[in-house]
PDB file of the backbone (N, CA, C, O) and the ligand in Angstrom, with CONECT records:
HET     ZN  A 101       1
ATOM      1  N   MET A   1     -46.395 -69.627 -10.421  1.00  0.00           N
ATOM      2  CA  MET A   1     -46.533 -70.581 -11.459  1.00  0.00           C
ATOM      3  C   MET A   1     -45.348 -70.564 -12.316  1.00  0.00           C
ATOM      4  O   MET A   1     -44.667 -69.540 -12.369  1.00  0.00           O
ATOM      5  N   TYR A   2     -45.003 -71.734 -13.075  1.00  0.00           N
ATOM      6  CA  TYR A   2     -43.825 -71.857 -13.701  1.00  0.00           C
ATOM      7  C   TYR A   2     -43.904 -72.644 -14.965  1.00  0.00           C
ATOM      8  O   TYR A   2     -44.464 -73.738 -15.031  1.00  0.00           O
ATOM      9  N   CYS A   3     -43.316 -72.037 -15.979  1.00  0.00           N
ATOM     10  CA  CYS A   3     -43.301 -72.819 -17.325  1.00  0.00           C
ATOM     11  C   CYS A   3     -42.069 -73.574 -17.443  1.00  0.00           C
ATOM     12  O   CYS A   3     -40.993 -72.975 -17.439  1.00  0.00           O
ATOM     13  N   PRO A   4     -42.137 -75.035 -17.564  1.00  0.00           N
ATOM     14  CA  PRO A   4     -40.918 -75.821 -17.474  1.00  0.00           C
ATOM     15  C   PRO A   4     -40.349 -75.721 -19.016  1.00  0.00           C
ATOM     16  O   PRO A   4     -39.232 -76.188 -19.239  1.00  0.00           O
ATOM     17  N   ARG A   5     -41.014 -75.190 -19.954  1.00  0.00           N
ATOM     18  CA  ARG A   5     -40.470 -75.039 -21.195  1.00  0.00           C
ATOM     19  C   ARG A   5     -39.782 -73.760 -21.601  1.00  0.00           C
ATOM     20  O   ARG A   5     -38.810 -73.762 -22.357  1.00  0.00           O
ATOM     21  N   CYS A   6     -40.298 -72.687 -21.091  1.00  0.00           N
ATOM     22  CA  CYS A   6     -39.681 -71.411 -21.223  1.00  0.00           C
ATOM     23  C   CYS A   6     -38.671 -71.009 -20.093  1.00  0.00           C
ATOM     24  O   CYS A   6     -37.884 -70.065 -20.157  1.00  0.00           O
ATOM     25  N   LEU A   7     -38.833 -71.932 -18.988  1.00  0.00           N
ATOM     26  CA  LEU A   7     -37.973 -71.638 -17.826  1.00  0.00           C
ATOM     27  C   LEU A   7     -38.328 -70.221 -17.151  1.00  0.00           C
ATOM     28  O   LEU A   7     -37.499 -69.548 -16.538  1.00  0.00           O
ATOM     29  N   LYS A   8     -39.632 -69.869 -17.341  1.00  0.00           N
ATOM     30  CA  LYS A   8     -40.024 -68.544 -16.768  1.00  0.00           C
ATOM     31  C   LYS A   8     -41.078 -68.845 -15.691  1.00  0.00           C
ATOM     32  O   LYS A   8     -41.897 -69.759 -15.792  1.00  0.00           O
ATOM     33  N   SER A   9     -40.988 -67.989 -14.638  1.00  0.00           N
ATOM     34  CA  SER A   9     -41.985 -68.125 -13.579  1.00  0.00           C
ATOM     35  C   SER A   9     -42.732 -66.938 -13.432  1.00  0.00           C
ATOM     36  O   SER A   9     -42.236 -65.831 -13.643  1.00  0.00           O
ATOM     37  N   ILE A  10     -43.997 -67.125 -13.052  1.00  0.00           N
ATOM     38  CA  ILE A  10     -44.914 -65.942 -12.739  1.00  0.00           C
ATOM     39  C   ILE A  10     -45.387 -66.020 -11.402  1.00  0.00           C
ATOM     40  O   ILE A  10     -46.025 -67.018 -11.066  1.00  0.00           O
ATOM     41  N   PRO A  11     -45.135 -64.987 -10.487  1.00  0.00           N
ATOM     42  CA  PRO A  11     -45.503 -65.104  -9.104  1.00  0.00           C
ATOM     43  C   PRO A  11     -47.062 -65.285  -8.994  1.00  0.00           C
ATOM     44  O   PRO A  11     -47.858 -64.646  -9.682  1.00  0.00           O
ATOM     45  N   ASP A  12     -47.420 -66.255  -8.025  1.00  0.00           N
ATOM     46  CA  ASP A  12     -48.803 -66.552  -7.913  1.00  0.00           C
ATOM     47  C   ASP A  12     -49.827 -65.339  -7.707  1.00  0.00           C
ATOM     48  O   ASP A  12     -50.990 -65.351  -8.109  1.00  0.00           O
ATOM     49  N   ASP A  13     -49.212 -64.296  -7.019  1.00  0.00           N
ATOM     50  CA  ASP A  13     -50.076 -63.197  -6.805  1.00  0.00           C
ATOM     51  C   ASP A  13     -50.275 -62.268  -8.081  1.00  0.00           C
ATOM     52  O   ASP A  13     -51.115 -61.369  -8.120  1.00  0.00           O
ATOM     53  N   LYS A  14     -49.390 -62.591  -9.139  1.00  0.00           N
ATOM     54  CA  LYS A  14     -49.503 -61.781 -10.259  1.00  0.00           C
ATOM     55  C   LYS A  14     -50.246 -62.412 -11.504  1.00  0.00           C
ATOM     56  O   LYS A  14     -50.586 -61.760 -12.492  1.00  0.00           O
ATOM     57  N   VAL A  15     -50.449 -63.749 -11.331  1.00  0.00           N
ATOM     58  CA  VAL A  15     -51.195 -64.604 -12.223  1.00  0.00           C
ATOM     59  C   VAL A  15     -52.434 -63.915 -12.876  1.00  0.00           C
ATOM     60  O   VAL A  15     -52.572 -63.672 -14.075  1.00  0.00           O
ATOM     61  N   ASP A  16     -53.363 -63.629 -11.804  1.00  0.00           N
ATOM     62  CA  ASP A  16     -54.666 -62.951 -12.126  1.00  0.00           C
ATOM     63  C   ASP A  16     -54.466 -61.718 -12.896  1.00  0.00           C
ATOM     64  O   ASP A  16     -55.125 -61.523 -13.918  1.00  0.00           O
ATOM     65  N   ASP A  17     -53.558 -60.835 -12.451  1.00  0.00           N
ATOM     66  CA  ASP A  17     -53.332 -59.575 -12.990  1.00  0.00           C
ATOM     67  C   ASP A  17     -52.799 -59.652 -14.429  1.00  0.00           C
ATOM     68  O   ASP A  17     -53.319 -58.981 -15.321  1.00  0.00           O
ATOM     69  N   ILE A  18     -51.785 -60.453 -14.647  1.00  0.00           N
ATOM     70  CA  ILE A  18     -51.175 -60.698 -15.923  1.00  0.00           C
ATOM     71  C   ILE A  18     -52.195 -61.359 -16.926  1.00  0.00           C
ATOM     72  O   ILE A  18     -52.291 -60.982 -18.094  1.00  0.00           O
ATOM     73  N   SER A  19     -52.917 -62.333 -16.405  1.00  0.00           N
ATOM     74  CA  SER A  19     -53.873 -63.049 -17.155  1.00  0.00           C
ATOM     75  C   SER A  19     -54.970 -62.105 -17.721  1.00  0.00           C
ATOM     76  O   SER A  19     -55.423 -62.234 -18.859  1.00  0.00           O
ATOM     77  N   GLU A  20     -55.371 -61.125 -16.824  1.00  0.00           N
ATOM     78  CA  GLU A  20     -56.424 -60.129 -17.202  1.00  0.00           C
ATOM     79  C   GLU A  20     -55.877 -59.179 -18.310  1.00  0.00           C
ATOM     80  O   GLU A  20     -56.579 -58.847 -19.266  1.00  0.00           O
ATOM     81  N   LYS A  21     -54.717 -58.798 -18.157  1.00  0.00           N
ATOM     82  CA  LYS A  21     -53.976 -57.997 -19.070  1.00  0.00           C
ATOM     83  C   LYS A  21     -53.823 -58.577 -20.451  1.00  0.00           C
ATOM     84  O   LYS A  21     -54.059 -57.920 -21.465  1.00  0.00           O
ATOM     85  N   LEU A  22     -53.390 -59.918 -20.457  1.00  0.00           N
ATOM     86  CA  LEU A  22     -53.252 -60.581 -21.717  1.00  0.00           C
ATOM     87  C   LEU A  22     -54.533 -60.705 -22.408  1.00  0.00           C
ATOM     88  O   LEU A  22     -54.618 -60.568 -23.628  1.00  0.00           O
ATOM     89  N   LYS A  23     -55.535 -60.962 -21.651  1.00  0.00           N
ATOM     90  CA  LYS A  23     -56.890 -61.154 -22.199  1.00  0.00           C
ATOM     91  C   LYS A  23     -57.410 -59.849 -22.867  1.00  0.00           C
ATOM     92  O   LYS A  23     -57.869 -59.812 -24.009  1.00  0.00           O
ATOM     93  N   SER A  24     -57.303 -58.907 -22.131  1.00  0.00           N
ATOM     94  CA  SER A  24     -57.814 -57.581 -22.593  1.00  0.00           C
ATOM     95  C   SER A  24     -57.047 -56.851 -23.795  1.00  0.00           C
ATOM     96  O   SER A  24     -57.595 -56.157 -24.651  1.00  0.00           O
ATOM     97  N   THR A  25     -55.735 -57.123 -23.707  1.00  0.00           N
ATOM     98  CA  THR A  25     -54.808 -56.474 -24.830  1.00  0.00           C
ATOM     99  C   THR A  25     -54.668 -57.389 -26.027  1.00  0.00           C
ATOM    100  O   THR A  25     -54.604 -56.957 -27.179  1.00  0.00           O
ATOM    101  N   MET A  26     -54.624 -58.667 -25.708  1.00  0.00           N
ATOM    102  CA  MET A  26     -54.225 -59.581 -26.880  1.00  0.00           C
ATOM    103  C   MET A  26     -55.291 -60.652 -27.118  1.00  0.00           C
ATOM    104  O   MET A  26     -55.164 -61.389 -28.095  1.00  0.00           O
ATOM    105  N   GLY A  27     -56.294 -60.784 -26.324  1.00  0.00           N
ATOM    106  CA  GLY A  27     -57.309 -61.788 -26.437  1.00  0.00           C
ATOM    107  C   GLY A  27     -56.674 -63.113 -26.097  1.00  0.00           C
ATOM    108  O   GLY A  27     -57.149 -64.144 -26.574  1.00  0.00           O
ATOM    109  N   ASN A  28     -55.624 -63.141 -25.298  1.00  0.00           N
ATOM    110  CA  ASN A  28     -54.871 -64.352 -24.904  1.00  0.00           C
ATOM    111  C   ASN A  28     -55.352 -64.966 -23.707  1.00  0.00           C
ATOM    112  O   ASN A  28     -55.101 -64.435 -22.626  1.00  0.00           O
ATOM    113  N   ARG A  29     -56.049 -66.078 -23.776  1.00  0.00           N
ATOM    114  CA  ARG A  29     -56.721 -66.798 -22.551  1.00  0.00           C
ATOM    115  C   ARG A  29     -55.791 -67.885 -22.029  1.00  0.00           C
ATOM    116  O   ARG A  29     -56.183 -68.499 -21.037  1.00  0.00           O
ATOM    117  N   LEU A  30     -54.735 -68.176 -22.507  1.00  0.00           N
ATOM    118  CA  LEU A  30     -53.894 -69.290 -22.119  1.00  0.00           C
ATOM    119  C   LEU A  30     -53.585 -69.258 -20.605  1.00  0.00           C
ATOM    120  O   LEU A  30     -53.685 -70.237 -19.865  1.00  0.00           O
ATOM    121  N   LEU A  31     -53.229 -68.119 -20.263  1.00  0.00           N
ATOM    122  CA  LEU A  31     -52.930 -67.947 -18.700  1.00  0.00           C
ATOM    123  C   LEU A  31     -54.034 -68.260 -17.895  1.00  0.00           C
ATOM    124  O   LEU A  31     -53.896 -68.917 -16.863  1.00  0.00           O
ATOM    125  N   GLU A  32     -55.250 -67.794 -18.329  1.00  0.00           N
ATOM    126  CA  GLU A  32     -56.426 -67.978 -17.613  1.00  0.00           C
ATOM    127  C   GLU A  32     -56.788 -69.430 -17.491  1.00  0.00           C
ATOM    128  O   GLU A  32     -57.487 -69.799 -16.547  1.00  0.00           O
ATOM    129  N   GLU A  33     -56.354 -70.264 -18.387  1.00  0.00           N
ATOM    130  CA  GLU A  33     -56.551 -71.644 -18.430  1.00  0.00           C
ATOM    131  C   GLU A  33     -55.393 -72.444 -17.591  1.00  0.00           C
ATOM    132  O   GLU A  33     -55.455 -73.657 -17.392  1.00  0.00           O
ATOM    133  N   GLY A  34     -54.430 -71.687 -17.169  1.00  0.00           N
ATOM    134  CA  GLY A  34     -53.427 -72.324 -16.399  1.00  0.00           C
ATOM    135  C   GLY A  34     -52.217 -72.586 -17.256  1.00  0.00           C
ATOM    136  O   GLY A  34     -51.303 -73.282 -16.814  1.00  0.00           O
ATOM    137  N   LYS A  35     -52.166 -72.029 -18.538  1.00  0.00           N
ATOM    138  CA  LYS A  35     -51.099 -72.449 -19.469  1.00  0.00           C
ATOM    139  C   LYS A  35     -50.260 -71.279 -19.821  1.00  0.00           C
ATOM    140  O   LYS A  35     -50.751 -70.154 -19.919  1.00  0.00           O
ATOM    141  N   CYS A  36     -48.984 -71.529 -20.016  1.00  0.00           N
ATOM    142  CA  CYS A  36     -48.011 -70.488 -20.490  1.00  0.00           C
ATOM    143  C   CYS A  36     -48.513 -69.658 -21.629  1.00  0.00           C
ATOM    144  O   CYS A  36     -48.752 -70.225 -22.695  1.00  0.00           O
ATOM    145  N   PRO A  37     -48.699 -68.352 -21.504  1.00  0.00           N
ATOM    146  CA  PRO A  37     -49.226 -67.463 -22.520  1.00  0.00           C
ATOM    147  C   PRO A  37     -48.201 -67.371 -23.740  1.00  0.00           C
ATOM    148  O   PRO A  37     -48.519 -66.844 -24.806  1.00  0.00           O
ATOM    149  N   VAL A  38     -47.029 -67.889 -23.513  1.00  0.00           N
ATOM    150  CA  VAL A  38     -45.983 -67.938 -24.738  1.00  0.00           C
ATOM    151  C   VAL A  38     -46.135 -69.179 -25.596  1.00  0.00           C
ATOM    152  O   VAL A  38     -46.329 -69.152 -26.812  1.00  0.00           O
ATOM    153  N   CYS A  39     -46.029 -70.272 -24.849  1.00  0.00           N
ATOM    154  CA  CYS A  39     -45.929 -71.529 -25.438  1.00  0.00           C
ATOM    155  C   CYS A  39     -47.041 -72.438 -25.392  1.00  0.00           C
ATOM    156  O   CYS A  39     -47.185 -73.317 -26.242  1.00  0.00           O
ATOM    157  N   GLY A  40     -47.880 -72.250 -24.378  1.00  0.00           N
ATOM    158  CA  GLY A  40     -49.100 -73.008 -24.289  1.00  0.00           C
ATOM    159  C   GLY A  40     -48.966 -74.215 -23.427  1.00  0.00           C
ATOM    160  O   GLY A  40     -49.908 -74.986 -23.247  1.00  0.00           O
ATOM    161  N   THR A  41     -47.734 -74.382 -22.873  1.00  0.00           N
ATOM    162  CA  THR A  41     -47.470 -75.463 -21.909  1.00  0.00           C
ATOM    163  C   THR A  41     -48.145 -75.288 -20.642  1.00  0.00           C
ATOM    164  O   THR A  41     -48.191 -74.166 -20.136  1.00  0.00           O
ATOM    165  N   VAL A  42     -48.678 -76.298 -20.076  1.00  0.00           N
ATOM    166  CA  VAL A  42     -49.448 -76.220 -18.794  1.00  0.00           C
ATOM    167  C   VAL A  42     -48.436 -75.806 -17.752  1.00  0.00           C
ATOM    168  O   VAL A  42     -47.353 -76.386 -17.674  1.00  0.00           O
ATOM    169  N   LEU A  43     -48.743 -74.900 -17.022  1.00  0.00           N
ATOM    170  CA  LEU A  43     -47.787 -74.376 -16.008  1.00  0.00           C
ATOM    171  C   LEU A  43     -47.881 -75.303 -14.783  1.00  0.00           C
ATOM    172  O   LEU A  43     -48.884 -75.962 -14.509  1.00  0.00           O
ATOM    173  N   VAL A  44     -46.772 -75.289 -14.095  1.00  0.00           N
ATOM    174  CA  VAL A  44     -46.613 -76.043 -12.802  1.00  0.00           C
ATOM    175  C   VAL A  44     -46.528 -75.295 -11.674  1.00  0.00           C
ATOM    176  O   VAL A  44     -46.178 -74.125 -11.834  1.00  0.00           O
ATOM    177  N   ARG A  45     -46.767 -75.687 -10.533  1.00  0.00           N
ATOM    178  CA  ARG A  45     -46.541 -74.943  -9.286  1.00  0.00           C
ATOM    179  C   ARG A  45     -44.972 -74.999  -8.999  1.00  0.00           C
ATOM    180  O   ARG A  45     -44.272 -75.949  -9.349  1.00  0.00           O
ATOM    181  N   GLU A  46     -44.575 -74.054  -8.432  1.00  0.00           N
ATOM    182  CA  GLU A  46     -43.217 -73.897  -8.107  1.00  0.00           C
ATOM    183  C   GLU A  46     -42.863 -74.526  -6.736  1.00  0.00           C
ATOM    184  O   GLU A  46     -43.568 -74.239  -5.768  1.00  0.00           O
ATOM    185  N   TYR A  47     -41.929 -75.273  -6.613  1.00  0.00           N
ATOM    186  CA  TYR A  47     -41.504 -75.912  -5.333  1.00  0.00           C
ATOM    187  C   TYR A  47     -39.900 -75.874  -5.392  1.00  0.00           C
ATOM    188  O   TYR A  47     -39.215 -76.894  -5.311  1.00  0.00           O
ATOM    189  N   GLY A  48     -39.422 -74.678  -5.532  1.00  0.00           N
ATOM    190  CA  GLY A  48     -37.890 -74.656  -5.632  1.00  0.00           C
ATOM    191  C   GLY A  48     -37.552 -75.073  -7.133  1.00  0.00           C
ATOM    192  O   GLY A  48     -36.369 -75.272  -7.409  1.00  0.00           O
ATOM    193  N   THR A  49     -38.443 -75.202  -8.031  1.00  0.00           N
ATOM    194  CA  THR A  49     -38.121 -75.636  -9.306  1.00  0.00           C
ATOM    195  C   THR A  49     -37.220 -74.664 -10.123  1.00  0.00           C
ATOM    196  O   THR A  49     -36.371 -75.111 -10.894  1.00  0.00           O
ATOM    197  N   VAL A  50     -37.395 -73.473  -9.965  1.00  0.00           N
ATOM    198  CA  VAL A  50     -36.601 -72.374 -10.664  1.00  0.00           C
ATOM    199  C   VAL A  50     -35.210 -72.615 -10.373  1.00  0.00           C
ATOM    200  O   VAL A  50     -34.403 -72.767 -11.289  1.00  0.00           O
ATOM    201  N   GLN A  51     -34.849 -72.663  -9.059  1.00  0.00           N
ATOM    202  CA  GLN A  51     -33.488 -72.867  -8.608  1.00  0.00           C
ATOM    203  C   GLN A  51     -32.954 -74.172  -9.349  1.00  0.00           C
ATOM    204  O   GLN A  51     -31.939 -74.131 -10.045  1.00  0.00           O
ATOM    205  N   LYS A  52     -33.604 -75.185  -9.182  1.00  0.00           N
ATOM    206  CA  LYS A  52     -33.179 -76.405  -9.748  1.00  0.00           C
ATOM    207  C   LYS A  52     -32.886 -76.270 -11.204  1.00  0.00           C
ATOM    208  O   LYS A  52     -31.817 -76.691 -11.646  1.00  0.00           O
ATOM    209  N   MET A  53     -33.820 -75.678 -12.015  1.00  0.00           N
ATOM    210  CA  MET A  53     -33.678 -75.533 -13.381  1.00  0.00           C
ATOM    211  C   MET A  53     -32.522 -74.762 -13.708  1.00  0.00           C
ATOM    212  O   MET A  53     -31.784 -75.181 -14.599  1.00  0.00           O
ATOM    213  N   ASN A  54     -32.225 -73.564 -13.043  1.00  0.00           N
ATOM    214  CA  ASN A  54     -31.126 -72.680 -13.145  1.00  0.00           C
ATOM    215  C   ASN A  54     -29.817 -73.534 -13.074  1.00  0.00           C
ATOM    216  O   ASN A  54     -28.913 -73.447 -13.905  1.00  0.00           O
ATOM    217  N   ASP A  55     -29.811 -74.386 -11.970  1.00  0.00           N
ATOM    218  CA  ASP A  55     -28.628 -75.117 -11.818  1.00  0.00           C
ATOM    219  C   ASP A  55     -28.367 -76.036 -13.012  1.00  0.00           C
ATOM    220  O   ASP A  55     -27.226 -76.146 -13.462  1.00  0.00           O
ATOM    221  N   ILE A  56     -29.367 -76.671 -13.512  1.00  0.00           N
ATOM    222  CA  ILE A  56     -29.203 -77.529 -14.615  1.00  0.00           C
ATOM    223  C   ILE A  56     -28.743 -76.729 -15.882  1.00  0.00           C
ATOM    224  O   ILE A  56     -27.892 -77.219 -16.624  1.00  0.00           O
ATOM    225  N   GLU A  57     -29.252 -75.601 -16.114  1.00  0.00           N
ATOM    226  CA  GLU A  57     -28.913 -74.720 -17.158  1.00  0.00           C
ATOM    227  C   GLU A  57     -27.559 -74.334 -17.038  1.00  0.00           C
ATOM    228  O   GLU A  57     -26.846 -74.363 -18.041  1.00  0.00           O
ATOM    229  N   ARG A  58     -27.080 -73.953 -15.874  1.00  0.00           N
ATOM    230  CA  ARG A  58     -25.643 -73.635 -15.600  1.00  0.00           C
ATOM    231  C   ARG A  58     -24.798 -74.801 -15.981  1.00  0.00           C
ATOM    232  O   ARG A  58     -23.804 -74.611 -16.681  1.00  0.00           O
ATOM    233  N   GLY A  59     -25.117 -75.975 -15.577  1.00  0.00           N
ATOM    234  CA  GLY A  59     -24.398 -77.121 -15.672  1.00  0.00           C
ATOM    235  C   GLY A  59     -24.284 -77.446 -17.163  1.00  0.00           C
ATOM    236  O   GLY A  59     -23.177 -77.817 -17.553  1.00  0.00           O
ATOM    237  N   ASN A  60     -25.305 -77.353 -18.068  1.00  0.00           N
ATOM    238  CA  ASN A  60     -25.180 -77.569 -19.421  1.00  0.00           C
ATOM    239  C   ASN A  60     -24.291 -76.632 -20.145  1.00  0.00           C
ATOM    240  O   ASN A  60     -23.627 -76.980 -21.122  1.00  0.00           O
ATOM    241  N   ARG A  61     -24.289 -75.443 -19.652  1.00  0.00           N
ATOM    242  CA  ARG A  61     -23.455 -74.474 -20.390  1.00  0.00           C
ATOM    243  C   ARG A  61     -22.016 -74.658 -20.174  1.00  0.00           C
ATOM    244  O   ARG A  61     -21.236 -74.363 -21.079  1.00  0.00           O
ATOM    245  N   SER A  62     -21.628 -75.085 -19.138  1.00  0.00           N
ATOM    246  CA  SER A  62     -20.150 -75.210 -18.768  1.00  0.00           C
ATOM    247  C   SER A  62     -19.440 -76.350 -19.251  1.00  0.00           C
ATOM    248  O   SER A  62     -18.248 -76.496 -18.981  1.00  0.00           O
TER     249      SER A  62
HETATM  250 ZN    ZN A 101     -43.754 -71.205 -21.786  1.00  0.00          ZN2+
END
């Protein structure tokens, strides 16, 4: 899963794991609801999005 706002991605097979940790350590249920635990933006599925966003970021910087 991928957060379009933080530009962070969470591997699908880790989502449950991380979600459980956030819930037990911080009471953070956002990831469990399919939202970014940092900013609350609804996460999207990755279809090469990360690569594209990285390209855009690089382009903006130069
Ligand atoms: Zn985020």
